[in-house]
PDB file as gemmi writes it, atoms N, CA and C in Angstrom:
CRYST1    1.000    1.000    1.000  90.00  90.00  90.00 P 1                      
ATOM      1  N   MET A   1      86.815  86.323 105.102  1.00  0.00           N  
ATOM      2  CA  MET A   1      87.345  86.904 106.307  1.00  0.00           C  
ATOM      3  C   MET A   1      86.459  88.071 106.717  1.00  0.00           C  
ATOM      4  N   ASP A   2      85.991  88.050 107.917  1.00  0.00           N  
ATOM      5  CA  ASP A   2      85.107  89.098 108.406  1.00  0.00           C  
ATOM      6  C   ASP A   2      85.822  89.872 109.502  1.00  0.00           C  
ATOM      7  N   PHE A   3      86.146  91.141 109.220  1.00  0.00           N  
ATOM      8  CA  PHE A   3      86.857  91.971 110.184  1.00  0.00           C  
ATOM      9  C   PHE A   3      85.965  93.041 110.779  1.00  0.00           C  
ATOM     10  N   GLU A   4      84.659  92.984 110.487  1.00  0.00           N  
ATOM     11  CA  GLU A   4      83.747  94.014 110.961  1.00  0.00           C  
ATOM     12  C   GLU A   4      83.780  94.091 112.480  1.00  0.00           C  
ATOM     13  N   GLY A   5      83.926  95.315 112.974  1.00  0.00           N  
ATOM     14  CA  GLY A   5      83.935  95.543 114.410  1.00  0.00           C  
ATOM     15  C   GLY A   5      85.270  95.266 115.072  1.00  0.00           C  
ATOM     16  N   LYS A   6      86.283  94.856 114.308  1.00  0.00           N  
ATOM     17  CA  LYS A   6      87.597  94.555 114.875  1.00  0.00           C  
ATOM     18  C   LYS A   6      88.486  95.786 114.781  1.00  0.00           C  
ATOM     19  N   SER A   7      89.169  96.105 115.863  1.00  0.00           N  
ATOM     20  CA  SER A   7      90.111  97.214 115.816  1.00  0.00           C  
ATOM     21  C   SER A   7      91.548  96.723 115.863  1.00  0.00           C  
ATOM     22  N   VAL A   8      91.741  95.470 116.267  1.00  0.00           N  
ATOM     23  CA  VAL A   8      93.068  94.868 116.328  1.00  0.00           C  
ATOM     24  C   VAL A   8      92.978  93.465 115.753  1.00  0.00           C  
ATOM     25  N   LEU A   9      93.956  93.103 114.924  1.00  0.00           N  
ATOM     26  CA  LEU A   9      94.002  91.752 114.375  1.00  0.00           C  
ATOM     27  C   LEU A   9      95.292  91.072 114.792  1.00  0.00           C  
ATOM     28  N   THR A  10      95.196  89.811 115.160  1.00  0.00           N  
ATOM     29  CA  THR A  10      96.376  88.993 115.430  1.00  0.00           C  
ATOM     30  C   THR A  10      96.260  87.745 114.572  1.00  0.00           C  
ATOM     31  N   MET A  11      97.315  86.969 114.500  1.00  0.00           N  
ATOM     32  CA  MET A  11      97.288  85.746 113.700  1.00  0.00           C  
ATOM     33  C   MET A  11      96.211  84.783 114.208  1.00  0.00           C  
ATOM     34  N   LYS A  12      95.830  84.908 115.465  1.00  0.00           N  
ATOM     35  CA  LYS A  12      94.790  84.038 116.022  1.00  0.00           C  
ATOM     36  C   LYS A  12      93.436  84.252 115.350  1.00  0.00           C  
ATOM     37  N   GLU A  13      93.270  85.425 114.720  1.00  0.00           N  
ATOM     38  CA  GLU A  13      92.008  85.763 114.073  1.00  0.00           C  
ATOM     39  C   GLU A  13      91.787  84.993 112.771  1.00  0.00           C  
ATOM     40  N   PHE A  14      92.849  84.378 112.215  1.00  0.00           N  
ATOM     41  CA  PHE A  14      92.784  83.761 110.901  1.00  0.00           C  
ATOM     42  C   PHE A  14      92.792  82.246 111.001  1.00  0.00           C  
ATOM     43  N   SER A  15      92.019  81.609 110.141  1.00  0.00           N  
ATOM     44  CA  SER A  15      92.067  80.144 110.052  1.00  0.00           C  
ATOM     45  C   SER A  15      93.312  79.749 109.269  1.00  0.00           C  
ATOM     46  N   ARG A  16      93.665  78.482 109.316  1.00  0.00           N  
ATOM     47  CA  ARG A  16      94.820  77.987 108.558  1.00  0.00           C  
ATOM     48  C   ARG A  16      94.624  78.249 107.060  1.00  0.00           C  
ATOM     49  N   GLU A  17      93.410  78.027 106.569  1.00  0.00           N  
ATOM     50  CA  GLU A  17      93.120  78.245 105.151  1.00  0.00           C  
ATOM     51  C   GLU A  17      93.303  79.713 104.769  1.00  0.00           C  
ATOM     52  N   GLU A  18      92.862  80.616 105.645  1.00  0.00           N  
ATOM     53  CA  GLU A  18      93.010  82.041 105.363  1.00  0.00           C  
ATOM     54  C   GLU A  18      94.491  82.442 105.343  1.00  0.00           C  
ATOM     55  N   ILE A  19      95.266  81.904 106.276  1.00  0.00           N  
ATOM     56  CA  ILE A  19      96.700  82.194 106.308  1.00  0.00           C  
ATOM     57  C   ILE A  19      97.374  81.663 105.050  1.00  0.00           C  
ATOM     58  N   GLU A  20      97.017  80.447 104.631  1.00  0.00           N  
ATOM     59  CA  GLU A  20      97.590  79.890 103.401  1.00  0.00           C  
ATOM     60  C   GLU A  20      97.228  80.750 102.197  1.00  0.00           C  
ATOM     61  N   HIS A  21      95.999  81.245 102.159  1.00  0.00           N  
ATOM     62  CA  HIS A  21      95.574  82.116 101.058  1.00  0.00           C  
ATOM     63  C   HIS A  21      96.383  83.417 101.052  1.00  0.00           C  
ATOM     64  N   ILE A  22      96.587  83.999 102.231  1.00  0.00           N  
ATOM     65  CA  ILE A  22      97.370  85.234 102.337  1.00  0.00           C  
ATOM     66  C   ILE A  22      98.774  85.003 101.786  1.00  0.00           C  
ATOM     67  N   PHE A  23      99.391  83.876 102.143  1.00  0.00           N  
ATOM     68  CA  PHE A  23     100.737  83.596 101.648  1.00  0.00           C  
ATOM     69  C   PHE A  23     100.748  83.318 100.153  1.00  0.00           C  
ATOM     70  N   GLU A  24      99.697  82.687  99.636  1.00  0.00           N  
ATOM     71  CA  GLU A  24      99.605  82.474  98.186  1.00  0.00           C  
ATOM     72  C   GLU A  24      99.539  83.815  97.459  1.00  0.00           C  
ATOM     73  N   VAL A  25      98.713  84.717  97.956  1.00  0.00           N  
ATOM     74  CA  VAL A  25      98.589  86.033  97.335  1.00  0.00           C  
ATOM     75  C   VAL A  25      99.915  86.778  97.435  1.00  0.00           C  
ATOM     76  N   ALA A  26     100.551  86.735  98.601  1.00  0.00           N  
ATOM     77  CA  ALA A  26     101.829  87.429  98.773  1.00  0.00           C  
ATOM     78  C   ALA A  26     102.889  86.866  97.841  1.00  0.00           C  
ATOM     79  N   THR A  27     102.905  85.555  97.669  1.00  0.00           N  
ATOM     80  CA  THR A  27     103.882  84.930  96.775  1.00  0.00           C  
ATOM     81  C   THR A  27     103.637  85.336  95.332  1.00  0.00           C  
ATOM     82  N   SER A  28     102.380  85.306  94.898  1.00  0.00           N  
ATOM     83  CA  SER A  28     102.091  85.698  93.519  1.00  0.00           C  
ATOM     84  C   SER A  28     102.360  87.181  93.326  1.00  0.00           C  
ATOM     85  N   PHE A  29     102.126  87.993  94.356  1.00  0.00           N  
ATOM     86  CA  PHE A  29     102.424  89.420  94.282  1.00  0.00           C  
ATOM     87  C   PHE A  29     103.923  89.623  94.128  1.00  0.00           C  
ATOM     88  N   GLY A  30     104.718  88.811  94.831  1.00  0.00           N  
ATOM     89  CA  GLY A  30     106.168  88.881  94.701  1.00  0.00           C  
ATOM     90  C   GLY A  30     106.624  88.533  93.299  1.00  0.00           C  
ATOM     91  N   GLU A  31     105.973  87.562  92.672  1.00  0.00           N  
ATOM     92  CA  GLU A  31     106.320  87.208  91.287  1.00  0.00           C  
ATOM     93  C   GLU A  31     105.996  88.361  90.342  1.00  0.00           C  
ATOM     94  N   ILE A  32     104.851  88.992  90.548  1.00  0.00           N  
ATOM     95  CA  ILE A  32     104.489  90.149  89.726  1.00  0.00           C  
ATOM     96  C   ILE A  32     105.497  91.261  89.956  1.00  0.00           C  
ATOM     97  N   ARG A  33     105.876  91.480  91.199  1.00  0.00           N  
ATOM     98  CA  ARG A  33     106.813  92.542  91.539  1.00  0.00           C  
ATOM     99  C   ARG A  33     108.138  92.355  90.813  1.00  0.00           C  
ATOM    100  N   ARG A  34     108.629  91.133  90.742  1.00  0.00           N  
ATOM    101  CA  ARG A  34     109.916  90.879  90.100  1.00  0.00           C  
ATOM    102  C   ARG A  34     109.872  91.149  88.597  1.00  0.00           C  
ATOM    103  N   LYS A  35     108.691  91.126  88.006  1.00  0.00           N  
ATOM    104  CA  LYS A  35     108.557  91.378  86.575  1.00  0.00           C  
ATOM    105  C   LYS A  35     108.415  92.863  86.267  1.00  0.00           C  
ATOM    106  N   ARG A  36     108.252  93.688  87.288  1.00  0.00           N  
ATOM    107  CA  ARG A  36     108.076  95.128  87.084  1.00  0.00           C  
ATOM    108  C   ARG A  36     109.403  95.778  86.734  1.00  0.00           C  
ATOM    109  N   LEU A  37     109.335  96.953  86.199  1.00  0.00           N  
ATOM    110  CA  LEU A  37     110.531  97.697  85.825  1.00  0.00           C  
ATOM    111  C   LEU A  37     110.783  98.866  86.767  1.00  0.00           C  
ATOM    112  N   ASP A  38     110.346  98.748  88.008  1.00  0.00           N  
ATOM    113  CA  ASP A  38     110.562  99.813  88.981  1.00  0.00           C  
ATOM    114  C   ASP A  38     112.049 100.069  89.152  1.00  0.00           C  
ATOM    115  N   PRO A  39     112.461 101.327  89.111  1.00  0.00           N  
ATOM    116  CA  PRO A  39     113.878 101.612  89.324  1.00  0.00           C  
ATOM    117  C   PRO A  39     114.294 101.405  90.775  1.00  0.00           C  
ATOM    118  N   GLY A  40     113.367 101.590  91.696  1.00  0.00           N  
ATOM    119  CA  GLY A  40     113.691 101.445  93.108  1.00  0.00           C  
ATOM    120  C   GLY A  40     114.548 102.591  93.606  1.00  0.00           C  
ATOM    121  N   LEU A  41     114.641 102.709  94.916  1.00  0.00           N  
ATOM    122  CA  LEU A  41     115.494 103.709  95.543  1.00  0.00           C  
ATOM    123  C   LEU A  41     116.712 103.016  96.142  1.00  0.00           C  
ATOM    124  N   THR A  42     117.840 103.656  96.069  1.00  0.00           N  
ATOM    125  CA  THR A  42     119.035 103.139  96.713  1.00  0.00           C  
ATOM    126  C   THR A  42     119.056 103.587  98.167  1.00  0.00           C  
ATOM    127  N   TYR A  43     119.961 103.008  98.931  1.00  0.00           N  
ATOM    128  CA  TYR A  43     120.173 103.441 100.306  1.00  0.00           C  
ATOM    129  C   TYR A  43     120.565 104.917 100.315  1.00  0.00           C  
ATOM    130  N   GLU A  44     121.449 105.288  99.393  1.00  0.00           N  
ATOM    131  CA  GLU A  44     121.940 106.667  99.323  1.00  0.00           C  
ATOM    132  C   GLU A  44     120.815 107.650  98.978  1.00  0.00           C  
ATOM    133  N   ALA A  45     119.929 107.266  98.064  1.00  0.00           N  
ATOM    134  CA  ALA A  45     118.805 108.136  97.708  1.00  0.00           C  
ATOM    135  C   ALA A  45     117.881 108.335  98.907  1.00  0.00           C  
ATOM    136  N   THR A  46     117.651 107.272  99.652  1.00  0.00           N  
ATOM    137  CA  THR A  46     116.800 107.375 100.829  1.00  0.00           C  
ATOM    138  C   THR A  46     117.486 108.201 101.910  1.00  0.00           C  
ATOM    139  N   LYS A  47     118.816 108.074 102.019  1.00  0.00           N  
ATOM    140  CA  LYS A  47     119.568 108.921 102.955  1.00  0.00           C  
ATOM    141  C   LYS A  47     119.414 110.391 102.563  1.00  0.00           C  
ATOM    142  N   TRP A  48     119.366 110.681 101.255  1.00  0.00           N  
ATOM    143  CA  TRP A  48     119.156 112.054 100.807  1.00  0.00           C  
ATOM    144  C   TRP A  48     117.838 112.582 101.370  1.00  0.00           C  
ATOM    145  N   PHE A  49     116.798 111.739 101.365  1.00  0.00           N  
ATOM    146  CA  PHE A  49     115.527 112.142 101.974  1.00  0.00           C  
ATOM    147  C   PHE A  49     115.759 112.560 103.423  1.00  0.00           C  
ATOM    148  N   ALA A  50     116.462 111.707 104.175  1.00  0.00           N  
ATOM    149  CA  ALA A  50     116.710 111.998 105.590  1.00  0.00           C  
ATOM    150  C   ALA A  50     117.497 113.294 105.753  1.00  0.00           C  
ATOM    151  N   ASP A  51     118.524 113.480 104.930  1.00  0.00           N  
ATOM    152  CA  ASP A  51     119.344 114.693 105.003  1.00  0.00           C  
ATOM    153  C   ASP A  51     118.535 115.947 104.685  1.00  0.00           C  
ATOM    154  N   ASN A  52     117.422 115.781 103.969  1.00  0.00           N  
ATOM    155  CA  ASN A  52     116.571 116.911 103.588  1.00  0.00           C  
ATOM    156  C   ASN A  52     115.252 116.931 104.365  1.00  0.00           C  
ATOM    157  N   ASN A  53     115.264 116.274 105.522  1.00  0.00           N  
ATOM    158  CA  ASN A  53     114.147 116.282 106.476  1.00  0.00           C  
ATOM    159  C   ASN A  53     112.850 115.696 105.938  1.00  0.00           C  
ATOM    160  N   VAL A  54     112.935 114.793 104.972  1.00  0.00           N  
ATOM    161  CA  VAL A  54     111.738 114.085 104.509  1.00  0.00           C  
ATOM    162  C   VAL A  54     111.384 113.044 105.566  1.00  0.00           C  
ATOM    163  N   LYS A  55     110.150 113.034 106.009  1.00  0.00           N  
ATOM    164  CA  LYS A  55     109.709 112.106 107.055  1.00  0.00           C  
ATOM    165  C   LYS A  55     108.887 110.942 106.513  1.00  0.00           C  
ATOM    166  N   ILE A  56     108.336 111.127 105.300  1.00  0.00           N  
ATOM    167  CA  ILE A  56     107.477 110.098 104.716  1.00  0.00           C  
ATOM    168  C   ILE A  56     107.549 110.214 103.197  1.00  0.00           C  
ATOM    169  N   HIS A  57     107.532 109.089 102.507  1.00  0.00           N  
ATOM    170  CA  HIS A  57     107.432 109.116 101.044  1.00  0.00           C  
ATOM    171  C   HIS A  57     106.550 107.963 100.599  1.00  0.00           C  
ATOM    172  N   GLY A  58     105.921 108.146  99.451  1.00  0.00           N  
ATOM    173  CA  GLY A  58     105.019 107.117  98.940  1.00  0.00           C  
ATOM    174  C   GLY A  58     105.241 106.893  97.461  1.00  0.00           C  
ATOM    175  N   ILE A  59     104.901 105.690  97.003  1.00  0.00           N  
ATOM    176  CA  ILE A  59     105.087 105.310  95.608  1.00  0.00           C  
ATOM    177  C   ILE A  59     103.893 104.501  95.120  1.00  0.00           C  
ATOM    178  N   GLU A  60     103.751 104.410  93.808  1.00  0.00           N  
ATOM    179  CA  GLU A  60     102.692 103.589  93.220  1.00  0.00           C  
ATOM    180  C   GLU A  60     103.034 102.104  93.280  1.00  0.00           C  
ATOM    181  N   GLY A  61     104.292 101.796  93.130  1.00  0.00           N  
ATOM    182  CA  GLY A  61     104.724 100.401  93.037  1.00  0.00           C  
ATOM    183  C   GLY A  61     104.619  99.643  94.347  1.00  0.00           C  
ATOM    184  N   PRO A  62     104.864  98.335  94.277  1.00  0.00           N  
ATOM    185  CA  PRO A  62     104.733  97.481  95.451  1.00  0.00           C  
ATOM    186  C   PRO A  62     105.916  97.525  96.408  1.00  0.00           C  
ATOM    187  N   SER A  63     106.982  98.255  96.060  1.00  0.00           N  
ATOM    188  CA  SER A  63     108.131  98.343  96.951  1.00  0.00           C  
ATOM    189  C   SER A  63     108.947  99.578  96.620  1.00  0.00           C  
ATOM    190  N   THR A  64     109.585 100.139  97.628  1.00  0.00           N  
ATOM    191  CA  THR A  64     110.505 101.248  97.381  1.00  0.00           C  
ATOM    192  C   THR A  64     111.821 100.741  96.809  1.00  0.00           C  
ATOM    193  N   ASP A  65     112.058  99.461  96.906  1.00  0.00           N  
ATOM    194  CA  ASP A  65     113.305  98.869  96.429  1.00  0.00           C  
ATOM    195  C   ASP A  65     113.165  98.338  95.010  1.00  0.00           C  
ATOM    196  N   HIS A  66     114.303  98.219  94.327  1.00  0.00           N  
ATOM    197  CA  HIS A  66     114.321  97.604  92.999  1.00  0.00           C  
ATOM    198  C   HIS A  66     113.908  96.140  93.156  1.00  0.00           C  
ATOM    199  N   PRO A  67     113.107  95.622  92.239  1.00  0.00           N  
ATOM    200  CA  PRO A  67     112.601  94.250  92.372  1.00  0.00           C  
ATOM    201  C   PRO A  67     113.679  93.171  92.450  1.00  0.00           C  
ATOM    202  N   ASP A  68     114.851  93.430  91.891  1.00  0.00           N  
ATOM    203  CA  ASP A  68     115.904  92.413  91.912  1.00  0.00           C  
ATOM    204  C   ASP A  68     116.828  92.512  93.114  1.00  0.00           C  
ATOM    205  N   ASP A  69     116.682  93.549  93.928  1.00  0.00           N  
ATOM    206  CA  ASP A  69     117.575  93.734  95.076  1.00  0.00           C  
ATOM    207  C   ASP A  69     116.893  93.240  96.346  1.00  0.00           C  
ATOM    208  N   MET A  70     117.145  91.997  96.671  1.00  0.00           N  
ATOM    209  CA  MET A  70     116.488  91.382  97.825  1.00  0.00           C  
ATOM    210  C   MET A  70     117.137  91.770  99.156  1.00  0.00           C  
ATOM    211  N   SER A  71     118.133  92.677  99.127  1.00  0.00           N  
ATOM    212  CA  SER A  71     118.698  93.169 100.385  1.00  0.00           C  
ATOM    213  C   SER A  71     117.884  94.351 100.925  1.00  0.00           C  
ATOM    214  N   TYR A  72     116.915  94.817 100.136  1.00  0.00           N  
ATOM    215  CA  TYR A  72     115.975  95.874 100.531  1.00  0.00           C  
ATOM    216  C   TYR A  72     116.671  97.126 101.080  1.00  0.00           C  
ATOM    217  N   PRO A  73     117.552  97.752 100.284  1.00  0.00           N  
ATOM    218  CA  PRO A  73     118.295  98.914 100.790  1.00  0.00           C  
ATOM    219  C   PRO A  73     117.407 100.094 101.179  1.00  0.00           C  
ATOM    220  N   ALA A  74     116.360 100.379 100.421  1.00  0.00           N  
ATOM    221  CA  ALA A  74     115.492 101.509 100.771  1.00  0.00           C  
ATOM    222  C   ALA A  74     114.714 101.222 102.050  1.00  0.00           C  
ATOM    223  N   HIS A  75     114.265  99.979 102.208  1.00  0.00           N  
ATOM    224  CA  HIS A  75     113.575  99.616 103.451  1.00  0.00           C  
ATOM    225  C   HIS A  75     114.522  99.785 104.645  1.00  0.00           C  
ATOM    226  N   ARG A  76     115.757  99.316 104.494  1.00  0.00           N  
ATOM    227  CA  ARG A  76     116.727  99.437 105.586  1.00  0.00           C  
ATOM    228  C   ARG A  76     117.033 100.901 105.881  1.00  0.00           C  
ATOM    229  N   ALA A  77     117.187 101.715 104.826  1.00  0.00           N  
ATOM    230  CA  ALA A  77     117.472 103.135 105.035  1.00  0.00           C  
ATOM    231  C   ALA A  77     116.304 103.820 105.734  1.00  0.00           C  
ATOM    232  N   CYS A  78     115.082 103.495 105.323  1.00  0.00           N  
ATOM    233  CA  CYS A  78     113.911 104.076 106.000  1.00  0.00           C  
ATOM    234  C   CYS A  78     113.931 103.724 107.477  1.00  0.00           C  
ATOM    235  N   ARG A  79     114.261 102.471 107.791  1.00  0.00           N  
ATOM    236  CA  ARG A  79     114.368 102.060 109.195  1.00  0.00           C  
ATOM    237  C   ARG A  79     115.466 102.845 109.902  1.00  0.00           C  
ATOM    238  N   ASP A  80     116.639 102.906 109.283  1.00  0.00           N  
ATOM    239  CA  ASP A  80     117.791 103.553 109.909  1.00  0.00           C  
ATOM    240  C   ASP A  80     117.576 105.042 110.157  1.00  0.00           C  
ATOM    241  N   PHE A  81     116.841 105.716 109.262  1.00  0.00           N  
ATOM    242  CA  PHE A  81     116.680 107.162 109.351  1.00  0.00           C  
ATOM    243  C   PHE A  81     115.296 107.593 109.838  1.00  0.00           C  
ATOM    244  N   GLY A  82     114.466 106.638 110.224  1.00  0.00           N  
ATOM    245  CA  GLY A  82     113.153 106.973 110.779  1.00  0.00           C  
ATOM    246  C   GLY A  82     112.191 107.550 109.769  1.00  0.00           C  
ATOM    247  N   ILE A  83     112.264 107.049 108.530  1.00  0.00           N  
ATOM    248  CA  ILE A  83     111.375 107.521 107.472  1.00  0.00           C  
ATOM    249  C   ILE A  83     110.282 106.478 107.256  1.00  0.00           C  
ATOM    250  N   THR A  84     109.053 106.929 107.191  1.00  0.00           N  
ATOM    251  CA  THR A  84     107.936 106.043 106.872  1.00  0.00           C  
ATOM    252  C   THR A  84     107.758 106.035 105.363  1.00  0.00           C  
ATOM    253  N   HIS A  85     107.509 104.863 104.812  1.00  0.00           N  
ATOM    254  CA  HIS A  85     107.211 104.815 103.375  1.00  0.00           C  
ATOM    255  C   HIS A  85     105.910 104.052 103.156  1.00  0.00           C  
ATOM    256  N   ILE A  86     105.215 104.475 102.110  1.00  0.00           N  
ATOM    257  CA  ILE A  86     103.917 103.893 101.792  1.00  0.00           C  
ATOM    258  C   ILE A  86     103.976 103.391 100.367  1.00  0.00           C  
ATOM    259  N   GLU A  87     103.597 102.145 100.196  1.00  0.00           N  
ATOM    260  CA  GLU A  87     103.656 101.485  98.892  1.00  0.00           C  
ATOM    261  C   GLU A  87     102.252 101.244  98.350  1.00  0.00           C  
ATOM    262  N   CYS A  88     102.175 101.022  97.045  1.00  0.00           N  
ATOM    263  CA  CYS A  88     100.921 100.667  96.363  1.00  0.00           C  
ATOM    264  C   CYS A  88      99.881 101.784  96.414  1.00  0.00           C  
ATOM    265  N   LEU A  89     100.327 103.013  96.300  1.00  0.00           N  
ATOM    266  CA  LEU A  89      99.382 104.129  96.248  1.00  0.00           C  
ATOM    267  C   LEU A  89      98.732 104.189  94.869  1.00  0.00           C  
ATOM    268  N   ALA A  90      97.518 104.648  94.831  1.00  0.00           N  
ATOM    269  CA  ALA A  90      96.777 104.730  93.570  1.00  0.00           C  
ATOM    270  C   ALA A  90      96.336 106.173  93.327  1.00  0.00           C  
ATOM    271  N   ASN A  91      96.059 106.478  92.081  1.00  0.00           N  
ATOM    272  CA  ASN A  91      95.522 107.782  91.675  1.00  0.00           C  
ATOM    273  C   ASN A  91      96.458 108.941  91.992  1.00  0.00           C  
ATOM    274  N   LEU A  92      97.753 108.704  91.947  1.00  0.00           N  
ATOM    275  CA  LEU A  92      98.701 109.773  92.250  1.00  0.00           C  
ATOM    276  C   LEU A  92      98.643 110.913  91.243  1.00  0.00           C  
ATOM    277  N   GLU A  93      98.166 110.611  90.033  1.00  0.00           N  
ATOM    278  CA  GLU A  93      98.041 111.678  89.030  1.00  0.00           C  
ATOM    279  C   GLU A  93      97.107 112.785  89.501  1.00  0.00           C  
ATOM    280  N   GLU A  94      96.242 112.485  90.452  1.00  0.00           N  
ATOM    281  CA  GLU A  94      95.292 113.474  90.974  1.00  0.00           C  
ATOM    282  C   GLU A  94      95.959 114.522  91.864  1.00  0.00           C  
ATOM    283  N   VAL A  95      97.180 114.245  92.343  1.00  0.00           N  
ATOM    284  CA  VAL A  95      97.825 115.178  93.262  1.00  0.00           C  
ATOM    285  C   VAL A  95      99.102 115.797  92.689  1.00  0.00           C  
ATOM    286  N   VAL A  96      99.438 115.478  91.451  1.00  0.00           N  
ATOM    287  CA  VAL A  96     100.636 116.045  90.836  1.00  0.00           C  
ATOM    288  C   VAL A  96     100.517 117.569  90.776  1.00  0.00           C  
ATOM    289  N   ASN A  97     101.563 118.241  91.250  1.00  0.00           N  
ATOM    290  CA  ASN A  97     101.644 119.710  91.252  1.00  0.00           C  
ATOM    291  C   ASN A  97     100.533 120.375  92.064  1.00  0.00           C  
ATOM    292  N   LYS A  98     100.023 119.678  93.051  1.00  0.00           N  
ATOM    293  CA  LYS A  98      98.994 120.246  93.926  1.00  0.00           C  
ATOM    294  C   LYS A  98      99.438 120.133  95.374  1.00  0.00           C  
ATOM    295  N   ARG A  99      99.018 121.094  96.176  1.00  0.00           N  
ATOM    296  CA  ARG A  99      99.258 121.001  97.621  1.00  0.00           C  
ATOM    297  C   ARG A  99      98.114 120.180  98.212  1.00  0.00           C  
ATOM    298  N   PHE A 100      98.485 119.280  99.098  1.00  0.00           N  
ATOM    299  CA  PHE A 100      97.465 118.448  99.732  1.00  0.00           C  
ATOM    300  C   PHE A 100      97.949 117.984 101.094  1.00  0.00           C  
ATOM    301  N   ILE A 101      97.001 117.600 101.899  1.00  0.00           N  
ATOM    302  CA  ILE A 101      97.286 116.999 103.203  1.00  0.00           C  
ATOM    303  C   ILE A 101      97.094 115.503 103.046  1.00  0.00           C  
ATOM    304  N   PHE A 102      98.099 114.746 103.440  1.00  0.00           N  
ATOM    305  CA  PHE A 102      98.021 113.288 103.356  1.00  0.00           C  
ATOM    306  C   PHE A 102      97.604 112.717 104.707  1.00  0.00           C  
ATOM    307  N   ILE A 103      96.666 111.788 104.675  1.00  0.00           N  
ATOM    308  CA  ILE A 103      96.258 111.064 105.877  1.00  0.00           C  
ATOM    309  C   ILE A 103      96.268 109.578 105.540  1.00  0.00           C  
ATOM    310  N   GLY A 104      96.899 108.788 106.376  1.00  0.00           N  
ATOM    311  CA  GLY A 104      96.906 107.344 106.193  1.00  0.00           C  
ATOM    312  C   GLY A 104      96.251 106.683 107.396  1.00  0.00           C  
ATOM    313  N   PHE A 105      95.120 106.047 107.174  1.00  0.00           N  
ATOM    314  CA  PHE A 105      94.395 105.369 108.252  1.00  0.00           C  
ATOM    315  C   PHE A 105      94.822 103.904 108.262  1.00  0.00           C  
ATOM    316  N   PRO A 106      95.654 103.482 109.229  1.00  0.00           N  
ATOM    317  CA  PRO A 106      96.160 102.104 109.215  1.00  0.00           C  
ATOM    318  C   PRO A 106      95.199 101.101 109.843  1.00  0.00           C  
ATOM    319  N   LEU A 107      95.321  99.877 109.383  1.00  0.00           N  
ATOM    320  CA  LEU A 107      94.654  98.755 110.027  1.00  0.00           C  
ATOM    321  C   LEU A 107      95.541  98.368 111.198  1.00  0.00           C  
ATOM    322  N   LYS A 108      95.012  98.394 112.406  1.00  0.00           N  
ATOM    323  CA  LYS A 108      95.814  98.117 113.584  1.00  0.00           C  
ATOM    324  C   LYS A 108      96.112  96.621 113.662  1.00  0.00           C  
ATOM    325  N   MET A 109      97.402  96.299 113.582  1.00  0.00           N  
ATOM    326  CA  MET A 109      97.834  94.900 113.635  1.00  0.00           C  
ATOM    327  C   MET A 109      98.936  94.770 114.675  1.00  0.00           C  
ATOM    328  N   ILE A 110      98.973  93.640 115.348  1.00  0.00           N  
ATOM    329  CA  ILE A 110      99.965  93.391 116.385  1.00  0.00           C  
ATOM    330  C   ILE A 110     101.035  92.457 115.831  1.00  0.00           C  
ATOM    331  N   GLY A 111     102.292  92.727 116.186  1.00  0.00           N  
ATOM    332  CA  GLY A 111     103.392  91.844 115.801  1.00  0.00           C  
ATOM    333  C   GLY A 111     103.835  91.998 114.362  1.00  0.00           C  
ATOM    334  N   THR A 112     103.585  93.158 113.754  1.00  0.00           N  
ATOM    335  CA  THR A 112     104.010  93.385 112.376  1.00  0.00           C  
ATOM    336  C   THR A 112     104.844  94.659 112.313  1.00  0.00           C  
ATOM    337  N   THR A 113     105.533  94.835 111.208  1.00  0.00           N  
ATOM    338  CA  THR A 113     106.280  96.077 111.001  1.00  0.00           C  
ATOM    339  C   THR A 113     105.579  96.967 109.987  1.00  0.00           C  
ATOM    340  N   GLY A 114     104.439  96.558 109.506  1.00  0.00           N  
ATOM    341  CA  GLY A 114     103.666  97.332 108.555  1.00  0.00           C  
ATOM    342  C   GLY A 114     102.237  96.854 108.533  1.00  0.00           C  
ATOM    343  N   ALA A 115     101.384  97.617 107.881  1.00  0.00           N  
ATOM    344  CA  ALA A 115      99.976  97.251 107.799  1.00  0.00           C  
ATOM    345  C   ALA A 115      99.338  97.964 106.620  1.00  0.00           C  
ATOM    346  N   PRO A 116      98.271  97.408 106.093  1.00  0.00           N  
ATOM    347  CA  PRO A 116      97.526  98.121 105.042  1.00  0.00           C  
ATOM    348  C   PRO A 116      96.950  99.422 105.602  1.00  0.00           C  
ATOM    349  N   ILE A 117      96.830 100.420 104.726  1.00  0.00           N  
ATOM    350  CA  ILE A 117      96.220 101.687 105.141  1.00  0.00           C  
ATOM    351  C   ILE A 117      95.181 102.109 104.123  1.00  0.00           C  
ATOM    352  N   ARG A 118      94.315 103.001 104.549  1.00  0.00           N  
ATOM    353  CA  ARG A 118      93.435 103.713 103.629  1.00  0.00           C  
ATOM    354  C   ARG A 118      94.090 105.071 103.459  1.00  0.00           C  
ATOM    355  N   ALA A 119      94.630 105.325 102.254  1.00  0.00           N  
ATOM    356  CA  ALA A 119      95.324 106.579 101.977  1.00  0.00           C  
ATOM    357  C   ALA A 119      94.344 107.620 101.464  1.00  0.00           C  
ATOM    358  N   VAL A 120      94.422 108.819 102.032  1.00  0.00           N  
ATOM    359  CA  VAL A 120      93.521 109.905 101.660  1.00  0.00           C  
ATOM    360  C   VAL A 120      94.343 111.168 101.424  1.00  0.00           C  
ATOM    361  N   ALA A 121      94.043 111.875 100.357  1.00  0.00           N  
ATOM    362  CA  ALA A 121      94.664 113.179 100.091  1.00  0.00           C  
ATOM    363  C   ALA A 121      93.573 114.234 100.121  1.00  0.00           C  
ATOM    364  N   LEU A 122      93.734 115.207 100.998  1.00  0.00           N  
ATOM    365  CA  LEU A 122      92.818 116.344 101.059  1.00  0.00           C  
ATOM    366  C   LEU A 122      93.467 117.458 100.253  1.00  0.00           C  
ATOM    367  N   ILE A 123      92.967 117.693  99.058  1.00  0.00           N  
ATOM    368  CA  ILE A 123      93.560 118.667  98.159  1.00  0.00           C  
ATOM    369  C   ILE A 123      93.122 120.062  98.575  1.00  0.00           C  
ATOM    370  N   GLU A 124      94.109 120.953  98.694  1.00  0.00           N  
ATOM    371  CA  GLU A 124      93.823 122.336  99.128  1.00  0.00           C  
ATOM    372  C   GLU A 124      93.207 123.126  97.994  1.00  0.00           C  
TER     373      GLU A 124                                                      
END                                                                             
């Protein structure tokens, strides 16, 4: 897949084989996710974020929700309370107990509710 020079992607940009590959990867990622021991966030925990003016939260794992809860309560709470969440962050140990500015550079996609980002922390 060659995205060089593209600022917007639509499903028209992908061949059938590429789409099938994306779904294969997503399916296998879902299987890995179900084997994880992530505690996940409840709807109530995410509401606590909203009540305390949290606008964005991020995690290392592949979902803010517990792997066995397919009703996605944290995702729904984020939607309901206008909270952005970022999944699959790496190197979080580098920012523990440090002040930093977070910047997320998203891949512009049409017709989706999320997109991959390049996450950057500018440590003060």
